[in-house]
C-alpha positions in Angstrom: 0.0 0.0 0.1 1.3 3.5 -0.6 1.9 5.7 2.5 1.0 9.3 2.0 3.4 10.4 4.6 6.4 9.2 6.9 6.2 8.4 10.5 8.3 9.7 13.3 9.4 6.9 15.3 9.6 7.7 19.1 11.7 5.4 21.3 11.3 5.4 25.0 14.5 4.7 26.7 14.4 5.9 30.1 13.4 2.6 32.1 15.5 0.8 34.7 14.5 -2.8 34.2 15.0 -4.3 37.5 13.7 -7.6 37.0 17.2 -8.2 35.0 19.3 -7.7 37.9 22.4 -8.1 38.2 23.0 -7.4 34.6 20.5 -4.4 34.1 21.1 -1.7 37.0 20.2 1.9 37.5 23.6 2.8 36.1 23.3 0.7 32.9 19.6 -0.5 32.3 18.5 -3.4 30.1 17.9 -1.3 26.7 21.8 -0.4 26.6 22.8 -4.0 27.3 23.5 -6.7 24.5 21.1 -9.6 25.5 20.1 -11.0 22.3 22.0 -10.1 19.4 25.4 -8.2 19.0 23.6 -4.8 19.2 22.1 -3.5 22.4 18.3 -3.7 22.7 18.2 -0.1 22.0 20.4 -0.2 18.9 18.1 -3.0 17.5 14.9 -0.9 18.2 16.6 2.1 16.3 17.5 -0.1 13.4 14.1 -1.6 13.0 12.8 1.8 12.3 15.9 3.2 10.3 15.2 6.0 7.8 13.8 4.6 4.6 10.5 5.0 2.6 8.6 4.6 6.0 10.4 6.3 8.6 11.7 10.0 9.5 14.8 10.1 11.8 13.7 8.8 15.2 13.1 10.9 18.5 14.6 9.2 21.6 13.3 10.3 25.2 15.5 9.1 28.1 16.7 10.6 31.4 19.6 12.8 31.9 21.9 10.1 33.2 21.5 7.9 30.0 21.9 10.7 27.5 25.3 9.9 26.3 24.5 6.3 26.0 21.5 7.1 23.7 23.6 9.1 21.6 26.7 7.1 21.6 24.8 3.9 20.8 22.7 5.3 18.0 25.9 6.7 16.4 27.6 3.3 16.7 24.9 1.9 14.4 24.7 4.9 12.1 21.5 6.5 13.2 21.1 10.2 14.0 18.3 10.9 16.6 17.0 13.6 18.3 17.5 13.1 21.9 14.6 14.8 24.5 15.7 14.4 28.0 13.1 14.0 31.0 14.4 16.0 33.9 12.4 13.6 36.3 11.0 10.1 35.8 7.2 10.3 35.1 6.2 7.2 33.1 5.2 6.7 29.7 2.1 9.2 29.7 4.1 12.5 30.0 6.9 11.1 28.0 4.7 10.4 25.0 2.4 13.6 25.3 5.9 15.6 25.4 7.1 13.7 22.1 3.6 14.4 20.5 4.1 18.1 21.3 7.7 18.2 19.9 6.7 16.3 16.8 3.7 18.5 16.3 5.9 21.6 16.2 8.3 20.0 13.9 6.1 18.0 11.6 2.6 19.1 12.0 -0.4 17.7 13.9 -1.4 15.1 11.2 2.0 13.4 11.3 2.1 9.6 12.6 4.0 8.7 15.6 5.1 5.3 16.2 5.8 4.8 20.0 8.2 2.1 20.8 9.9 0.9 24.0 13.7 0.5 23.6 13.7 -2.6 25.4 11.8 -5.1 23.4 12.7 -7.7 21.1 11.2 -8.2 17.5 12.2 -11.4 15.8 10.8 -10.6 12.4 11.5 -6.8 11.6 9.9 -7.2 8.1 6.8 -8.6 9.5 6.8 -5.6 12.3 7.1 -3.0 9.5 4.2 -4.6 7.4 2.1 -4.5 10.6 3.1 -0.7 11.1 1.8 -0.2 7.6 -1.4 -1.8 8.3 -1.8 0.2 11.4 -1.0 3.6 9.6 -4.2 3.5 7.6 -6.3 3.2 10.8 -4.1 5.9 12.5 -4.6 8.3 9.5 -8.4 7.7 9.9 -8.2 8.9 13.3 -7.4 6.2 15.8 -4.8 5.5 18.4 -3.6 2.1 17.2 -2.0 -0.4 19.7 -0.2 -3.5 18.4 -1.7 -6.6 19.8 0.5 -10.0 19.8 -1.2 -13.1 19.2 -0.6 -15.2 22.4 2.0 -17.9 22.4 0.3 -19.2 25.3 -1.7 -18.1 28.6 1.2 -15.6 29.9 0.4 -14.0 33.4 3.3 -11.5 32.4 1.5 -9.1 30.0 -1.7 -7.1 29.9 -4.4 -8.2 27.4 -6.6 -6.5 24.8 -10.0 -7.8 23.7 -10.7 -6.8 20.0 -14.1 -5.6 19.2 -15.9 -4.6 15.7 -13.7 -4.5 12.7 -12.8 -1.1 11.4 -12.9 0.2 7.7 -9.1 0.1 7.7 -8.3 -3.5 6.8 -6.6 -5.6 9.7 -7.7 -3.1 12.3 -10.5 -3.4 15.0 -11.8 -1.1 17.7 -10.5 -2.1 21.2 -13.4 -3.5 23.2 -11.4 -3.5 26.6 -7.9 -3.3 28.0 -7.3 -5.8 31.0 -4.5 -6.0 33.4 -2.0 -8.8 33.9 -4.3 -11.8 34.8 -3.9 -14.9 37.1 -3.2 -18.1 35.4 -6.8 -19.4 34.9 -7.9 -16.0 33.8 -5.2 -16.0 31.3 -6.1 -19.3 30.0 -9.7 -18.0 29.7 -8.4 -14.7 27.7 -6.5 -16.9 25.1 -9.6 -19.2 24.5 -11.5 -16.0 23.9 -9.3 -14.6 21.4 -7.8 -11.8 23.4 -4.2 -10.3 22.4 -1.3 -9.5 24.4 -0.7 -5.7 25.0 2.7 -5.0 23.5 2.8 -1.3 24.9 3.9 -0.2 21.3 1.6 2.4 19.5 0.9 4.3 16.3 -1.2 7.6 16.4 -1.5 11.1 15.0 0.5 13.5 17.1 -2.2 16.0 17.2 -4.9 13.3 18.1 -3.0 12.1 21.3 -2.6 15.9 22.5 -6.4 16.3 21.9 -7.5 13.1 23.8 -4.9 14.1 26.5 -6.4 17.6 26.9 -9.8 16.1 27.3 -8.9 13.0 29.5 -5.6 14.0 31.4 -5.6 17.9 31.1 -3.1 18.7 33.7 -0.6 16.3 32.8 -0.9 17.1 28.9 -0.7 20.9 29.6 2.6 20.4 31.9 4.1 18.0 29.0 3.3 20.7 26.3 4.8 23.5 28.5 7.9 21.4 29.2 8.4 21.3 25.2 7.5 24.9 24.9 10.2 25.9 27.5 13.0 23.2 26.5 16.6 24.3 26.1 19.2 23.1 23.8 22.1 21.5 25.9 25.2 19.8 24.2 23.1 18.8 21.2 20.3 17.6 23.4 16.9 19.1 24.0 16.2 19.3 27.9 12.6 19.6 28.7 11.8 22.4 31.0 12.1 20.9 34.5 9.3 22.8 36.7 6.5 22.1 34.1 7.7 18.5 33.3 7.8 17.8 37.1 4.4 19.0 37.6 3.0 16.1 35.4 1.5 13.0 37.2 3.4 10.0 36.8 1.1 7.8 34.9 1.4 5.3 31.9 -0.1 6.3 28.6 -2.7 3.3 28.9 -4.0 4.4 32.1 -4.1 8.1 31.1 -5.5 8.0 27.7 -5.8 4.5 26.1 -8.3 3.0 28.6 -10.5 6.1 28.6 -10.6 7.0 24.9 -13.1 6.0 22.2 -10.2 6.3 19.6 -8.3 3.3 20.6 -7.9 0.5 17.8 -5.7 -2.5 17.9 -4.0 -4.4 15.0 -2.8 -8.0 15.6 0.7 -8.9 14.9 2.8 -11.9 14.6 6.4 -10.6 14.7 8.3 -12.6 17.2 7.6 -10.0 20.0 8.9 -10.3 23.3 9.4 -7.3 26.2 11.9 -9.6 27.8 10.7 -8.4 31.1 12.7 -11.4 33.1 15.4 -13.9 32.8 13.2 -16.7 31.8 12.0 -14.4 28.8 15.6 -14.0 27.7 16.1 -17.6 27.8 13.1 -18.0 25.6 14.2 -15.6 22.9 17.7 -17.0 22.5 18.5 -20.2 20.6 18.8 -23.0 22.8 20.9 -26.1 22.3 19.3 -29.8 22.1 18.9 -30.1 25.9 17.1 -26.5 26.0 20.2 -24.6 27.6 21.2 -21.3 26.7 24.7 -20.1 27.8 26.3 -16.6 27.0 29.9 -16.1 27.8 32.4 -18.3 29.7 30.1 -21.3 30.7 30.7 -25.0 31.0 27.6 -27.4 31.7 27.6 -31.3 32.1 24.3 -33.2 32.4 22.3 -30.0 32.4 19.0 -29.2 30.7 16.5 -26.1 30.3 18.9 -23.7 31.9 19.9 -20.2 31.2 23.7 -19.4 32.3 25.1 -16.1 31.6 28.7 -14.9 32.5 30.1 -11.4 31.7 33.8 -12.8 32.7 34.6 -15.4 35.2 34.2 -19.3 34.1 30.8 -20.5 35.4 30.7 -24.3 35.4 27.3 -26.2 36.3 26.5 -29.9 37.0 23.0 -31.5 36.7 21.2 -28.2 36.4 17.5 -28.4 35.6 15.6 -25.5 34.8 18.1 -23.0 36.8 19.1 -19.6 35.8 22.5 -18.4 36.7 23.6 -14.8 35.9 27.2 -14.0 37.0 28.6 -10.4 36.8 32.0 -9.1 38.4 30.4 -8.3 41.7 27.2 -10.1 41.9 25.7 -13.7 41.1 22.1 -14.6 40.7 21.1 -18.2 41.2 17.3 -19.2 40.8 14.8 -21.8 39.5 13.9 -20.2 36.2 10.2 -20.0 36.9 11.0 -17.7 39.6 12.2 -15.1 37.3 9.3 -12.6 38.2 10.5 -12.5 41.9 13.9 -10.6 41.1 12.1 -7.5 41.4 11.1 -8.3 45.1 14.9 -9.1 45.6 16.1 -5.9 44.2 13.6 -4.3 46.6 15.0 -6.2 49.5 18.9 -5.2 48.5 17.8 -1.7 48.0 16.5 -1.5 51.6 19.6 -2.9 52.8 21.3 -0.3 50.8 23.5 -2.6 48.7 25.9 -1.0 46.3 25.4 -3.6 44.0 21.8 -2.8 43.1 22.5 0.6 41.4 26.0 0.5 40.2 28.2 -1.9 38.2 31.9 -2.0 38.9 32.3 -0.6 35.4 30.9 2.9 35.4 29.8 4.7 32.2 30.7 8.3 32.0 30.1 10.8 29.0 33.9 10.7 28.3 34.3 6.8 28.5 34.5 4.2 31.4 36.2 3.3 34.4 36.2 0.0 36.4 37.3 -1.2 39.7 40.2 -3.8 39.7 40.8 -3.9 43.2 40.2 -1.9 46.5 41.7 -1.8 49.8 41.2 0.2 53.0 43.6 3.0 51.8 43.7 2.3 48.1 41.6 1.9 45.1 42.8 0.6 41.7 40.8 1.4 38.7 41.0 0.9 34.6 40.1 4.0 33.0 39.1 4.2 29.2 38.9 7.5 27.5 37.3 7.7 24.2 39.1 9.7 21.3 38.5 13.4 22.0 37.1 12.8 25.6 37.9 15.1 28.4 37.4 14.8 32.1 36.6 17.5 34.3 39.1 20.0 35.7 38.9 18.7 39.2 40.7 18.3 42.5 40.5 16.0 45.5 40.9 17.0 49.4 41.8 13.5 50.6 43.4 11.3 47.9 46.5 11.2 45.5 46.7 9.6 42.1 49.0 7.8 39.9 48.4 7.2 36.4 50.0 4.5 34.3 49.4 4.9 30.6 48.8 1.4 29.1 47.5 2.3 25.7 47.1 5.5 23.7 48.2 8.8 24.8 47.1 11.1 27.7 47.3 14.9 27.6 47.6 15.8 31.5 47.0 19.1 33.1 48.5 19.5 36.6 48.3 23.1 37.9 49.7 25.5 35.3 51.6 22.6 33.4 50.1 20.6 30.4 52.2 17.5 29.3 51.9 14.3 27.6 52.1 10.9 28.9 52.7 8.0 26.3 52.1 4.2 26.6 54.3 2.6 29.4 54.9 5.9 31.2 53.2 7.2 34.4 52.7 10.6 36.2 51.8 11.4 39.9 49.1 13.8 40.9 49.5 15.0 44.6 46.6 15.5 46.9 44.8 18.8 46.4 46.4 19.2 43.0 44.2 20.9 40.3 44.3 18.4 37.4 42.6 17.2 34.2 42.8 14.2 31.8 42.1 14.1 28.3 42.6 12.0 24.9 43.7 13.8 22.1 44.3 10.8 20.0 42.7 8.7 17.7 42.4 5.4 19.6 41.0 4.9 23.1 43.2 5.9 26.1 43.6 3.3 28.6 45.2 3.8 31.9 45.4 2.4 35.3 44.8 4.7 38.1 46.1 4.1 41.6 44.3 6.1 44.3 45.9 6.3 47.8 44.4 8.3 50.7 42.3 8.4 53.9 39.2 8.6 52.0 38.6 7.3 48.4 34.8 7.9 47.9 33.3 9.2 44.5 32.1 12.3 46.0 35.5 13.5 46.7 35.6 15.5 43.7 35.3 19.4 43.3 34.8 19.9 39.5 36.0 23.3 38.5 35.1 23.3 34.7 33.3 20.4 33.0 32.7 20.0 29.2 29.6 17.8 29.9 28.0 20.4 32.2 27.8 18.1 35.3 27.7 19.8 38.9 
């Protein structure tokens, strides 16, 4: 079918994905991790809607903490995205209303928006795009179209949609009702009655969502529109105006609009969709061996079946595992029966309450300029590996309680210490005394790798006084 206009993909990339702990954490959530292919989930999402006859360049909405991931990972797969920054977490309702206001301003109110979660898997991108074309006819006729998935079985992990009367647009139906995640017996009944899974991905005209928002959720819609009107350009990102956006209520787009509007429609799809919301779902979307095992990383199994074992470093060996999931990271290992995957959220809640650092932070932390990773830590010393991307510059800073030694193992470092600026080459080192004002930069074309040894009475990350910072951090 011929499309009359291009669609603007809007990718929601702000979530934290706690059910996939210990791999997904607040400092690096699941959308920015490779769980299924060489690319991250976010990159695969962008590639599904890469420019072409069907799509405009995408708009990405994420939090300030993840802005450099969002841009760097898009650039790695050759996608130029406009990145809108949410100054506070407010769920999908305000995010999509703000995106609609942005698209209305730049492309006009009739423009179709394809709203996508950044952390879903689609096994058959061509079938997905065909489904989008089917949905476009219904959206152009004045509907907010949700993508329903034909159930693979009576899952309790998803909400369901009951399709109603067929619409004039081929393949689309009115939504008779949305229902929350059911218990097992109810799920079986829904599947028998022809209900669809609610994928949480939508297609709608920008102006229609804002009109329905103004009618059904007026304060939140006004706040989102005002946040776009007052948005400021910042390092190539667009920061939504903080006071207006924070005034929006934290509400999903389903609760805010879809469950109350007469304009809701559904198109059924069969494109290998999963929201991989938990470890059992990650197991399901990856190819298993003939015994039903999926392994990723350094793993050796004997006499094991139907198990999922992931290691991002150390060798993990298993004997006689049956229906077990093991996820091993540098600083935390999760072991559980695979059918208890939904309980990880509760575990993370308990760990958060006991203030475990492993809940939020990885040993490898990402920064706008690159990464740092803890190698070894003692009472009066901390050893890190620091990688600075080409052109990256750390803030001009000083520390009150620690001195630092830097040993360059790859690349070339440009070091500022007080009034002096000098170069440190591979296999050379330098010493930065306590209280010295210093900066590290990578002027070269390859990543700079160095080992940092901190020594002193206090080694916390908060012992940094930033005097100047190209990434405008406080």
